[in-house]
C-alpha positions in Angstrom: 21.5 18.0 183.3 21.4 15.6 180.4 18.0 14.8 178.8 19.0 11.1 179.1 18.6 9.5 182.6 21.8 8.9 184.4 21.0 5.3 185.4 23.9 4.6 187.7 22.2 3.0 190.6 20.8 -0.4 191.5 18.0 -2.3 189.8 16.1 -4.9 191.8 14.0 -7.0 189.3 11.7 -9.6 190.7 8.4 -11.1 189.7 5.8 -8.3 189.1 8.0 -5.7 190.7 11.0 -3.6 189.6 12.8 -1.1 191.9 15.5 1.3 190.8 17.5 3.2 193.5 19.9 5.8 192.5 20.2 9.2 190.7 17.4 10.3 188.5 18.1 12.6 185.5 15.7 14.5 183.3 13.8 12.5 180.7 11.9 12.9 177.5 8.1 12.7 177.6 7.2 9.0 178.0 4.6 6.6 179.4 4.7 3.0 180.6 2.3 0.3 181.4 3.1 0.1 185.1 2.4 2.2 188.2 5.5 4.3 189.1 5.9 5.0 192.7 8.6 7.7 193.3 10.2 8.7 196.6 13.1 11.1 196.6 15.7 10.5 199.3 17.1 14.1 199.0 16.1 17.1 196.9 12.6 17.2 195.3 11.9 16.1 191.8 10.1 18.2 189.2 7.5 16.4 187.1 5.6 17.7 184.1 2.3 16.3 182.7 1.0 16.2 179.2 -0.8 19.5 179.7 2.6 21.2 180.5 1.7 21.5 184.2 4.8 21.2 186.5 4.9 20.1 190.1 7.9 19.8 192.5 7.6 17.0 195.0 9.4 14.5 197.1 6.9 11.7 196.4 4.4 10.8 193.7 2.4 8.0 192.2 2.1 8.0 188.4 -0.6 5.8 186.9 0.0 3.5 183.9 -0.1 4.7 180.3 0.0 8.4 181.4 2.6 10.6 179.7 5.0 12.4 182.0 8.4 14.0 182.0 11.1 14.5 184.6 12.2 18.1 184.2 14.2 18.3 187.4 16.0 15.2 188.7 17.5 14.3 192.0 20.7 12.6 193.3 19.0 9.7 195.0 15.5 8.4 194.4 13.5 5.2 194.8 11.4 4.2 191.7 9.1 1.2 192.2 7.2 -0.1 189.2 4.2 -2.2 189.9 2.3 -4.4 187.5 -1.1 -2.6 187.0 -2.9 -5.9 186.4 -2.1 -7.8 189.6 -3.8 -7.5 193.0 -1.6 -4.6 194.1 -2.0 -2.8 190.8 -5.8 -3.1 191.0 -5.8 -1.7 194.5 -3.8 1.2 193.3 -6.3 1.8 190.5 -9.0 2.4 193.1 -7.1 5.5 194.2 -8.4 7.1 191.0 -5.2 9.0 190.2 -5.7 11.3 187.3 -3.4 12.4 184.5 -2.5 15.7 186.0 0.8 16.3 187.9 -1.0 17.7 191.0 -2.8 14.4 191.3 0.5 12.4 191.2 1.9 14.6 194.0 -1.2 14.3 196.1 -1.3 10.5 195.7 2.3 10.3 196.8 2.0 12.2 200.0 1.5 9.1 202.2 4.9 7.9 201.0 6.6 10.6 202.9 5.9 8.8 206.1 8.4 6.1 205.0 11.7 6.7 206.8 14.5 5.4 204.6 17.8 5.4 206.5 19.8 4.4 203.5 19.2 3.1 200.0 18.8 -0.7 199.8 21.8 -2.7 198.7 20.5 -6.3 199.1 17.4 -8.0 197.8 15.8 -8.4 201.2 16.2 -4.7 201.9 14.5 -3.8 198.6 11.6 -6.1 199.4 11.2 -4.5 202.8 11.2 -1.1 201.3 8.7 -2.0 198.6 6.3 -3.4 201.2 6.7 -0.2 203.3 5.8 1.9 200.3 2.8 -0.2 199.4 1.6 -0.3 202.9 1.8 3.5 203.1 -0.5 3.6 200.0 -2.7 0.9 201.6 -2.1 -1.2 198.6 -0.3 -4.2 200.2 -2.9 -6.9 199.8 -1.1 -9.5 201.9 -2.6 -12.2 199.6 -1.7 -15.8 200.4 0.6 -17.7 198.0 -1.0 -20.0 195.5 -2.1 -23.3 197.0 -3.6 -25.4 194.1 -1.1 -28.1 193.1 -1.6 -27.4 189.3 -0.8 -23.7 189.8 2.2 -24.3 192.0 3.5 -26.7 189.3 2.9 -24.2 186.6 4.7 -21.4 188.5 7.7 -23.7 188.8 7.5 -24.7 185.2 7.1 -21.3 183.5 10.6 -19.9 184.0 12.1 -22.9 182.3 9.8 -22.8 179.2 9.7 -19.1 178.3 11.1 -19.7 174.8 8.5 -22.4 174.1 4.7 -22.1 173.5 3.3 -20.6 176.7 -0.3 -20.2 175.6 -3.0 -21.6 177.8 -3.9 -24.3 175.3 -0.3 -25.5 175.4 0.3 -25.3 179.1 -3.0 -26.7 180.4 -2.2 -30.4 179.4 1.2 -30.1 181.2 -0.5 -29.5 184.5 -3.6 -31.7 183.9 -6.2 -29.1 183.5 -8.4 -27.8 180.7 -7.5 -24.4 179.3 -10.6 -22.8 180.7 -10.1 -24.2 184.2 -6.4 -23.2 184.2 -7.3 -19.6 183.1 -9.8 -19.3 186.0 -7.5 -20.9 188.6 -4.5 -18.9 187.6 -6.3 -15.6 187.9 -7.8 -16.5 191.2 -4.6 -17.8 192.8 -2.0 -15.6 191.3 -4.1 -12.4 191.0 -3.7 -11.6 187.3 -4.1 -13.3 183.9 -1.4 -15.6 182.6 -0.3 -13.4 179.7 0.9 -10.3 181.7 2.5 -12.7 184.2 4.5 -14.4 181.4 5.5 -11.0 180.0 7.0 -9.9 183.3 8.8 -13.3 183.6 10.3 -12.8 180.2 11.5 -9.3 181.0 13.0 -10.6 184.2 14.7 -13.4 182.4 16.1 -11.0 179.8 17.4 -8.7 182.5 19.1 -11.6 184.2 20.8 -12.7 181.0 21.9 -9.1 180.3 23.4 -8.9 183.8 25.5 -12.0 182.9 26.8 -10.3 179.8 24.5 -11.6 177.1 23.8 -9.5 174.0 20.4 -8.0 173.5 19.7 -10.5 170.8 20.8 -13.5 173.0 18.7 -12.2 175.9 15.7 -11.7 173.7 15.7 -15.2 172.2 16.3 -16.9 175.6 13.3 -15.1 177.1 11.0 -15.9 174.2 11.0 -12.6 172.4 11.1 -12.6 168.6 14.2 -10.4 168.4 16.0 -7.5 170.3 13.6 -5.0 168.9 10.7 -6.9 170.3 12.4 -7.0 173.7 13.3 -3.3 173.7 9.7 -2.4 172.7 8.3 -4.5 175.6 10.8 -3.1 178.1 10.1 0.5 177.1 6.3 0.0 177.1 6.5 -1.5 180.6 9.1 0.7 182.3 9.6 3.7 180.0 13.3 2.7 179.2 15.0 0.3 177.0 17.5 -2.4 178.1 20.3 -0.7 176.2 19.9 2.5 178.2 20.7 0.6 181.4 22.7 -2.5 180.4 26.2 -2.2 181.7 25.4 0.9 183.7 23.1 -0.1 186.6 24.0 -2.7 189.2 21.5 -5.5 188.6 20.2 -7.3 191.7 18.1 -10.3 191.1 16.1 -12.3 193.6 17.7 -15.3 195.2 16.7 -18.6 193.6 13.5 -20.2 194.9 
């Protein structure tokens, strides 16, 4: 099997979640700043940790910023990437998953109770599967949506101004709050700081533009990245892959408009 992943499945990219469904090939050693929840829908997957320990499993949970390698892929898997800084990510952190492959397999055992009849094809199906996986891990917080008018206004505004100045000091006057008050309210109502939220929005925006046929440079500038290299670096750091590895290969599925 090739050392480069065969990304020929579907990619569901929403706010603070990314799900890939399809074949998984072998990879080089890599790490990413997101939790990776893996469930194989067929044969087991072989994973290797930095200490060269290898486990074979049908399910695993790999914590953020931990080096891992897929040394034995599978024909159909579900990979769910979860932002480590939001409410769900913080709940997953309480599991205390270590950097060893055995710990990833042990953490993933509850996922095997999820009966997946067929891989999701539509956005609603991917959302239902993501919730089932998180519920199996007891990480679905069920937090209510933001209710403060200023935060609701900001959440509507942010996708339209990603290429502009999106620092707290610039956004606060646009929603009638001080920077300090906005920082506190955003964290309390959304569940994570503004900066990582904006990064995921930018990655999602870039993914949407790439899906429509934009070049890496065009997608990077439209999403507020300095250039294509900046976008590729952020994408790899977050998900362990670059946009060029999957652009034109996977079937991108984006959430319906709000």
